[in-house]
Backbone atoms as SQL, in Angstrom:
CREATE TABLE atoms (id INTEGER PRIMARY KEY, chain TEXT, resi INTEGER, resn TEXT, atom TEXT, x REAL, y REAL, z REAL);
INSERT INTO atoms VALUES
  (1, 'A', 1, 'MET', 'N', 0.795, -1.197, 0.008),
  (2, 'A', 1, 'MET', 'CA', 0.012, 0.007, -0.010),
  (3, 'A', 1, 'MET', 'C', 0.863, 1.284, -0.014),
  (4, 'A', 2, 'ALA', 'N', 2.140, 1.150, 0.285),
  (5, 'A', 2, 'ALA', 'CA', 2.974, 2.301, 0.346),
  (6, 'A', 2, 'ALA', 'C', 3.004, 3.120, -0.959),
  (7, 'A', 3, 'ASP', 'N', 2.814, 2.500, -2.068),
  (8, 'A', 3, 'ASP', 'CA', 2.786, 3.209, -3.340),
  (9, 'A', 3, 'ASP', 'C', 1.405, 3.516, -3.845),
  (10, 'A', 4, 'THR', 'N', 0.399, 3.270, -3.028),
  (11, 'A', 4, 'THR', 'CA', -0.960, 3.466, -3.432),
  (12, 'A', 4, 'THR', 'C', -1.487, 4.840, -2.935),
  (13, 'A', 5, 'THR', 'N', -2.111, 5.571, -3.864),
  (14, 'A', 5, 'THR', 'CA', -2.672, 6.882, -3.462),
  (15, 'A', 5, 'THR', 'C', -3.983, 6.635, -2.687),
  (16, 'A', 6, 'SER', 'N', -4.434, 7.674, -2.059),
  (17, 'A', 6, 'SER', 'CA', -5.714, 7.564, -1.324),
  (18, 'A', 6, 'SER', 'C', -6.835, 7.244, -2.239),
  (19, 'A', 7, 'VAL', 'N', -6.861, 7.828, -3.401),
  (20, 'A', 7, 'VAL', 'CA', -7.937, 7.561, -4.415),
  (21, 'A', 7, 'VAL', 'C', -7.856, 6.113, -4.872),
  (22, 'A', 8, 'GLU', 'N', -6.678, 5.618, -5.141),
  (23, 'A', 8, 'GLU', 'CA', -6.521, 4.246, -5.585),
  (24, 'A', 8, 'GLU', 'C', -6.956, 3.250, -4.471),
  (25, 'A', 9, 'TRP', 'N', -6.655, 3.606, -3.239),
  (26, 'A', 9, 'TRP', 'CA', -7.021, 2.741, -2.059),
  (27, 'A', 9, 'TRP', 'C', -8.537, 2.716, -1.963),
  (28, 'A', 10, 'VAL', 'N', -9.198, 3.876, -2.021),
  (29, 'A', 10, 'VAL', 'CA', -10.633, 3.919, -1.949),
  (30, 'A', 10, 'VAL', 'C', -11.306, 3.117, -3.049),
  (31, 'A', 11, 'ALA', 'N', -10.693, 3.200, -4.260),
  (32, 'A', 11, 'ALA', 'CA', -11.206, 2.416, -5.403),
  (33, 'A', 11, 'ALA', 'C', -11.059, 0.944, -5.146),
  (34, 'A', 12, 'LYS', 'N', -9.949, 0.528, -4.541),
  (35, 'A', 12, 'LYS', 'CA', -9.786, -0.887, -4.216),
  (36, 'A', 12, 'LYS', 'C', -10.798, -1.373, -3.179),
  (37, 'A', 13, 'VAL', 'N', -11.047, -0.537, -2.211),
  (38, 'A', 13, 'VAL', 'CA', -12.068, -0.842, -1.177),
  (39, 'A', 13, 'VAL', 'C', -13.469, -0.998, -1.853),
  (40, 'A', 14, 'PHE', 'N', -13.792, -0.047, -2.739),
  (41, 'A', 14, 'PHE', 'CA', -15.061, -0.093, -3.433),
  (42, 'A', 14, 'PHE', 'C', -15.158, -1.348, -4.280),
  (43, 'A', 15, 'ASP', 'N', -14.104, -1.699, -4.986),
  (44, 'A', 15, 'ASP', 'CA', -14.077, -2.938, -5.778),
  (45, 'A', 15, 'ASP', 'C', -14.255, -4.165, -4.912),
  (46, 'A', 16, 'ALA', 'N', -13.664, -4.179, -3.761),
  (47, 'A', 16, 'ALA', 'CA', -13.812, -5.316, -2.826),
  (48, 'A', 16, 'ALA', 'C', -15.271, -5.426, -2.365),
  (49, 'A', 17, 'ILE', 'N', -15.865, -4.275, -2.062),
  (50, 'A', 17, 'ILE', 'CA', -17.294, -4.292, -1.667),
  (51, 'A', 17, 'ILE', 'C', -18.149, -4.876, -2.825),
  (52, 'A', 18, 'HIS', 'N', -17.887, -4.395, -3.994),
  (53, 'A', 18, 'HIS', 'CA', -18.630, -4.885, -5.149),
  (54, 'A', 18, 'HIS', 'C', -18.473, -6.397, -5.341),
  (55, 'A', 19, 'ALA', 'N', -17.251, -6.832, -5.253),
  (56, 'A', 19, 'ALA', 'CA', -16.987, -8.287, -5.399),
  (57, 'A', 19, 'ALA', 'C', -17.747, -9.114, -4.333),
  (58, 'A', 20, 'LEU', 'N', -17.819, -8.574, -3.125),
  (59, 'A', 20, 'LEU', 'CA', -18.597, -9.299, -2.123),
  (60, 'A', 20, 'LEU', 'C', -20.085, -9.289, -2.353),
  (61, 'A', 21, 'THR', 'N', -20.630, -8.215, -2.932),
  (62, 'A', 21, 'THR', 'CA', -22.045, -8.131, -3.142),
  (63, 'A', 21, 'THR', 'C', -22.547, -8.980, -4.287),
  (64, 'A', 22, 'ILE', 'N', -21.701, -9.386, -5.223),
  (65, 'A', 22, 'ILE', 'CA', -22.153, -10.172, -6.298),
  (66, 'A', 22, 'ILE', 'C', -22.132, -11.686, -5.994),
  (67, 'A', 23, 'ARG', 'N', -21.576, -12.069, -4.870),
  (68, 'A', 23, 'ARG', 'CA', -21.562, -13.451, -4.465),
  (69, 'A', 23, 'ARG', 'C', -22.925, -13.824, -3.843),
  (70, 'A', 24, 'PRO', 'N', -23.436, -14.978, -4.187),
  (71, 'A', 24, 'PRO', 'CA', -24.724, -15.406, -3.617),
  (72, 'A', 24, 'PRO', 'C', -24.649, -15.504, -2.082),
  (73, 'A', 25, 'LEU', 'N', -25.667, -15.010, -1.409),
  (74, 'A', 25, 'LEU', 'CA', -25.775, -15.097, 0.034),
  (75, 'A', 25, 'LEU', 'C', -24.602, -14.437, 0.798),
  (76, 'A', 26, 'SER', 'N', -23.966, -13.496, 0.186),
  (77, 'A', 26, 'SER', 'CA', -22.831, -12.854, 0.867),
  (78, 'A', 26, 'SER', 'C', -23.306, -11.667, 1.675),
  (79, 'A', 27, 'THR', 'N', -22.543, -11.364, 2.684),
  (80, 'A', 27, 'THR', 'CA', -22.794, -10.224, 3.527),
  (81, 'A', 27, 'THR', 'C', -21.582, -9.324, 3.557),
  (82, 'A', 28, 'VAL', 'N', -21.806, -8.058, 3.306),
  (83, 'A', 28, 'VAL', 'CA', -20.660, -7.166, 3.353),
  (84, 'A', 28, 'VAL', 'C', -20.448, -6.660, 4.743),
  (85, 'A', 29, 'SER', 'N', -19.217, -6.794, 5.227),
  (86, 'A', 29, 'SER', 'CA', -18.869, -6.319, 6.571),
  (87, 'A', 29, 'SER', 'C', -17.493, -5.723, 6.506),
  (88, 'A', 30, 'LEU', 'N', -17.144, -4.979, 7.522),
  (89, 'A', 30, 'LEU', 'CA', -15.822, -4.416, 7.642),
  (90, 'A', 30, 'LEU', 'C', -14.786, -5.560, 7.565),
  (91, 'A', 31, 'PHE', 'N', -15.018, -6.610, 8.303),
  (92, 'A', 31, 'PHE', 'CA', -13.979, -7.706, 8.285),
  (93, 'A', 31, 'PHE', 'C', -13.935, -8.414, 6.925),
  (94, 'A', 32, 'GLY', 'N', -15.088, -8.580, 6.325),
  (95, 'A', 32, 'GLY', 'CA', -15.152, -9.247, 4.988),
  (96, 'A', 32, 'GLY', 'C', -14.398, -8.438, 3.954),
  (97, 'A', 33, 'VAL', 'N', -14.634, -7.107, 3.950),
  (98, 'A', 33, 'VAL', 'CA', -13.941, -6.245, 2.995),
  (99, 'A', 33, 'VAL', 'C', -12.419, -6.271, 3.281),
  (100, 'A', 34, 'GLY', 'N', -12.071, -6.161, 4.534),
  (101, 'A', 34, 'GLY', 'CA', -10.681, -6.150, 4.909),
  (102, 'A', 34, 'GLY', 'C', -9.996, -7.445, 4.513),
  (103, 'A', 35, 'GLU', 'N', -10.659, -8.544, 4.823),
  (104, 'A', 35, 'GLU', 'CA', -10.040, -9.859, 4.477),
  (105, 'A', 35, 'GLU', 'C', -9.909, -10.034, 2.913),
  (106, 'A', 36, 'SER', 'N', -10.832, -9.533, 2.163),
  (107, 'A', 36, 'SER', 'CA', -10.721, -9.637, 0.691),
  (108, 'A', 36, 'SER', 'C', -9.614, -8.777, 0.150),
  (109, 'A', 37, 'LEU', 'N', -9.191, -7.788, 0.955),
  (110, 'A', 37, 'LEU', 'CA', -8.044, -6.950, 0.563),
  (111, 'A', 37, 'LEU', 'C', -6.732, -7.409, 1.177),
  (112, 'A', 38, 'GLY', 'N', -6.780, -8.534, 1.934),
  (113, 'A', 38, 'GLY', 'CA', -5.563, -9.042, 2.474),
  (114, 'A', 38, 'GLY', 'C', -5.259, -8.476, 3.851),
  (115, 'A', 39, 'VAL', 'N', -6.194, -7.806, 4.498),
  (116, 'A', 39, 'VAL', 'CA', -5.967, -7.242, 5.816),
  (117, 'A', 39, 'VAL', 'C', -6.421, -8.330, 6.836),
  (118, 'A', 40, 'SER', 'N', -5.525, -8.674, 7.720),
  (119, 'A', 40, 'SER', 'CA', -5.826, -9.738, 8.691),
  (120, 'A', 40, 'SER', 'C', -6.717, -9.167, 9.812),
  (121, 'A', 41, 'ARG', 'N', -7.373, -10.084, 10.525),
  (122, 'A', 41, 'ARG', 'CA', -8.239, -9.651, 11.644),
  (123, 'A', 41, 'ARG', 'C', -7.365, -9.033, 12.740),
  (124, 'A', 42, 'GLU', 'N', -6.124, -9.434, 12.812),
  (125, 'A', 42, 'GLU', 'CA', -5.198, -8.823, 13.813),
  (126, 'A', 42, 'GLU', 'C', -4.936, -7.363, 13.512),
  (127, 'A', 43, 'GLN', 'N', -5.066, -6.974, 12.256),
  (128, 'A', 43, 'GLN', 'CA', -4.876, -5.616, 11.860),
  (129, 'A', 43, 'GLN', 'C', -6.194, -4.772, 11.931),
  (130, 'A', 44, 'MET', 'N', -7.251, -5.448, 12.365),
  (131, 'A', 44, 'MET', 'CA', -8.545, -4.748, 12.455),
  (132, 'A', 44, 'MET', 'C', -9.112, -4.803, 13.852),
  (133, 'A', 45, 'THR', 'N', -8.243, -4.677, 14.884),
  (134, 'A', 45, 'THR', 'CA', -8.689, -4.576, 16.247),
  (135, 'A', 45, 'THR', 'C', -9.296, -3.176, 16.424),
  (136, 'A', 46, 'GLU', 'N', -10.071, -2.986, 17.459),
  (137, 'A', 46, 'GLU', 'CA', -10.679, -1.639, 17.732),
  (138, 'A', 46, 'GLU', 'C', -9.584, -0.606, 17.793),
  (139, 'A', 47, 'ASP', 'N', -8.472, -0.891, 18.522),
  (140, 'A', 47, 'ASP', 'CA', -7.378, 0.077, 18.630),
  (141, 'A', 47, 'ASP', 'C', -6.851, 0.457, 17.290),
  (142, 'A', 48, 'GLN', 'N', -6.653, -0.536, 16.435),
  (143, 'A', 48, 'GLN', 'CA', -6.065, -0.225, 15.107),
  (144, 'A', 48, 'GLN', 'C', -6.994, 0.432, 14.162),
  (145, 'A', 49, 'LEU', 'N', -8.296, 0.129, 14.263),
  (146, 'A', 49, 'LEU', 'CA', -9.320, 0.720, 13.430),
  (147, 'A', 49, 'LEU', 'C', -9.498, 2.257, 13.757),
  (148, 'A', 50, 'THR', 'N', -9.223, 2.601, 15.010),
  (149, 'A', 50, 'THR', 'CA', -9.412, 3.963, 15.431),
  (150, 'A', 50, 'THR', 'C', -8.111, 4.767, 15.592),
  (151, 'A', 51, 'ALA', 'N', -6.980, 4.148, 15.250),
  (152, 'A', 51, 'ALA', 'CA', -5.660, 4.729, 15.540),
  (153, 'A', 51, 'ALA', 'C', -5.327, 5.994, 14.749),
  (154, 'A', 52, 'GLY', 'N', -5.951, 6.161, 13.572),
  (155, 'A', 52, 'GLY', 'CA', -5.645, 7.284, 12.721),
  (156, 'A', 52, 'GLY', 'C', -4.468, 7.000, 11.767),
  (157, 'A', 53, 'GLU', 'N', -3.908, 5.798, 11.884),
  (158, 'A', 53, 'GLU', 'CA', -2.857, 5.417, 10.921),
  (159, 'A', 53, 'GLU', 'C', -2.888, 3.868, 10.833),
  (160, 'A', 54, 'GLY', 'N', -2.226, 3.336, 9.821),
  (161, 'A', 54, 'GLY', 'CA', -2.182, 1.909, 9.629),
  (162, 'A', 54, 'GLY', 'C', -3.324, 1.445, 8.689),
  (163, 'A', 55, 'ILE', 'N', -3.231, 0.186, 8.313),
  (164, 'A', 55, 'ILE', 'CA', -4.164, -0.368, 7.303),
  (165, 'A', 55, 'ILE', 'C', -5.584, -0.446, 7.799),
  (166, 'A', 56, 'GLY', 'N', -5.799, -0.805, 9.071),
  (167, 'A', 56, 'GLY', 'CA', -7.149, -0.855, 9.619),
  (168, 'A', 56, 'GLY', 'C', -7.817, 0.531, 9.586),
  (169, 'A', 57, 'SER', 'N', -7.087, 1.500, 9.991),
  (170, 'A', 57, 'SER', 'CA', -7.646, 2.889, 10.009),
  (171, 'A', 57, 'SER', 'C', -7.881, 3.378, 8.537),
  (172, 'A', 58, 'ALA', 'N', -6.984, 2.967, 7.654),
  (173, 'A', 58, 'ALA', 'CA', -7.163, 3.363, 6.254),
  (174, 'A', 58, 'ALA', 'C', -8.448, 2.736, 5.640),
  (175, 'A', 59, 'LEU', 'N', -8.739, 1.517, 6.053),
  (176, 'A', 59, 'LEU', 'CA', -9.968, 0.838, 5.639),
  (177, 'A', 59, 'LEU', 'C', -11.154, 1.560, 6.115),
  (178, 'A', 60, 'VAL', 'N', -11.175, 1.932, 7.398),
  (179, 'A', 60, 'VAL', 'CA', -12.306, 2.666, 7.947),
  (180, 'A', 60, 'VAL', 'C', -12.466, 4.013, 7.234),
  (181, 'A', 61, 'GLN', 'N', -11.377, 4.712, 6.998),
  (182, 'A', 61, 'GLN', 'CA', -11.465, 5.967, 6.319),
  (183, 'A', 61, 'GLN', 'C', -11.992, 5.832, 4.897),
  (184, 'A', 62, 'ALA', 'N', -11.592, 4.802, 4.176),
  (185, 'A', 62, 'ALA', 'CA', -12.066, 4.590, 2.845),
  (186, 'A', 62, 'ALA', 'C', -13.590, 4.308, 2.875),
  (187, 'A', 63, 'LEU', 'N', -14.052, 3.500, 3.786),
  (188, 'A', 63, 'LEU', 'CA', -15.483, 3.194, 3.935),
  (189, 'A', 63, 'LEU', 'C', -16.235, 4.465, 4.273),
  (190, 'A', 64, 'THR', 'N', -15.700, 5.320, 5.162),
  (191, 'A', 64, 'THR', 'CA', -16.327, 6.539, 5.512),
  (192, 'A', 64, 'THR', 'C', -16.407, 7.458, 4.274),
  (193, 'A', 65, 'ASP', 'N', -15.345, 7.546, 3.502),
  (194, 'A', 65, 'ASP', 'CA', -15.348, 8.363, 2.285),
  (195, 'A', 65, 'ASP', 'C', -16.436, 7.910, 1.301),
  (196, 'A', 66, 'LEU', 'N', -16.496, 6.593, 1.110),
  (197, 'A', 66, 'LEU', 'CA', -17.482, 6.021, 0.164),
  (198, 'A', 66, 'LEU', 'C', -18.928, 6.284, 0.682),
  (199, 'A', 67, 'ALA', 'N', -19.124, 6.204, 1.983),
  (200, 'A', 67, 'ALA', 'CA', -20.417, 6.478, 2.556),
  (201, 'A', 67, 'ALA', 'C', -20.817, 7.961, 2.414),
  (202, 'A', 68, 'GLU', 'N', -19.858, 8.822, 2.615),
  (203, 'A', 68, 'GLU', 'CA', -20.102, 10.244, 2.440),
  (204, 'A', 68, 'GLU', 'C', -20.506, 10.571, 0.995),
  (205, 'A', 69, 'LEU', 'N', -19.926, 9.883, 0.071),
  (206, 'A', 69, 'LEU', 'CA', -20.267, 10.041, -1.355),
  (207, 'A', 69, 'LEU', 'C', -21.564, 9.320, -1.701),
  (208, 'A', 70, 'ARG', 'N', -22.147, 8.633, -0.769),
  (209, 'A', 70, 'ARG', 'CA', -23.356, 7.839, -0.893),
  (210, 'A', 70, 'ARG', 'C', -23.239, 6.730, -1.934),
  (211, 'A', 71, 'LEU', 'N', -22.033, 6.162, -2.044),
  (212, 'A', 71, 'LEU', 'CA', -21.747, 5.019, -2.969),
  (213, 'A', 71, 'LEU', 'C', -21.976, 3.715, -2.294),
  (214, 'A', 72, 'VAL', 'N', -21.883, 3.692, -0.960),
  (215, 'A', 72, 'VAL', 'CA', -22.146, 2.507, -0.188),
  (216, 'A', 72, 'VAL', 'C', -22.926, 2.860, 1.082),
  (217, 'A', 73, 'VAL', 'N', -23.532, 1.879, 1.691),
  (218, 'A', 73, 'VAL', 'CA', -24.175, 2.081, 2.954),
  (219, 'A', 73, 'VAL', 'C', -23.377, 1.316, 3.969),
  (220, 'A', 74, 'VAL', 'N', -22.794, 2.004, 4.922),
  (221, 'A', 74, 'VAL', 'CA', -22.022, 1.368, 5.928),
  (222, 'A', 74, 'VAL', 'C', -22.646, 1.568, 7.289),
  (223, 'A', 75, 'PRO', 'N', -23.155, 0.481, 7.879),
  (224, 'A', 75, 'PRO', 'CA', -23.823, 0.639, 9.199),
  (225, 'A', 75, 'PRO', 'C', -22.959, 1.429, 10.175),
  (226, 'A', 76, 'GLY', 'N', -23.586, 2.405, 10.824),
  (227, 'A', 76, 'GLY', 'CA', -22.886, 3.190, 11.793),
  (228, 'A', 76, 'GLY', 'C', -22.185, 4.432, 11.212),
  (229, 'A', 77, 'VAL', 'N', -21.989, 4.398, 9.857),
  (230, 'A', 77, 'VAL', 'CA', -21.392, 5.542, 9.207),
  (231, 'A', 77, 'VAL', 'C', -22.439, 6.227, 8.353),
  (232, 'A', 78, 'SER', 'N', -23.153, 5.503, 7.530),
  (233, 'A', 78, 'SER', 'CA', -24.136, 6.109, 6.634),
  (234, 'A', 78, 'SER', 'C', -25.267, 6.787, 7.380),
  (235, 'A', 79, 'GLU', 'N', -25.694, 6.137, 8.505),
  (236, 'A', 79, 'GLU', 'CA', -26.782, 6.702, 9.264),
  (237, 'A', 79, 'GLU', 'C', -26.394, 8.035, 9.859),
  (238, 'A', 80, 'THR', 'N', -25.171, 8.147, 10.290),
  (239, 'A', 80, 'THR', 'CA', -24.678, 9.435, 10.841),
  (240, 'A', 80, 'THR', 'C', -24.709, 10.510, 9.808),
  (241, 'A', 81, 'GLU', 'N', -24.166, 10.183, 8.571),
  (242, 'A', 81, 'GLU', 'CA', -24.134, 11.135, 7.483),
  (243, 'A', 81, 'GLU', 'C', -25.569, 11.567, 7.099),
  (244, 'A', 82, 'ALA', 'N', -26.490, 10.622, 7.075),
  (245, 'A', 82, 'ALA', 'CA', -27.853, 10.939, 6.646),
  (246, 'A', 82, 'ALA', 'C', -28.493, 11.898, 7.632),
  (247, 'A', 83, 'SER', 'N', -28.180, 11.853, 8.889),
  (248, 'A', 83, 'SER', 'CA', -28.729, 12.727, 9.849),
  (249, 'A', 83, 'SER', 'C', -28.214, 14.127, 9.744),
  (250, 'A', 84, 'HIS', 'N', -27.138, 14.336, 8.995),
  (251, 'A', 84, 'HIS', 'CA', -26.522, 15.690, 8.867),
  (252, 'A', 84, 'HIS', 'C', -26.936, 16.357, 7.554),
  (253, 'A', 85, 'GLY', 'N', -27.881, 15.782, 6.835),
  (254, 'A', 85, 'GLY', 'CA', -28.361, 16.433, 5.635),
  (255, 'A', 85, 'GLY', 'C', -27.857, 15.781, 4.398),
  (256, 'A', 86, 'PRO', 'N', -28.171, 16.395, 3.231),
  (257, 'A', 86, 'PRO', 'CA', -27.819, 15.779, 1.917),
  (258, 'A', 86, 'PRO', 'C', -26.342, 15.748, 1.661);
């Protein structure tokens, strides 16, 4: 990821979400998206997801960006954005 721009990373996260949604009976979750991108569960602890740096935090930020653009619905993120207006 060192050579990946923020826009490229968000696009990879969006592609991972899309890949998960086209599978029968699949559920999109933070862990599912992370795992499809090669992020281990150990890199997605609460401390790492909220640290402000690292791969877990980058995943949360990408999901937040996509939710703010209304491209995805992320439980806990999209509802907050919806309550703040269009």
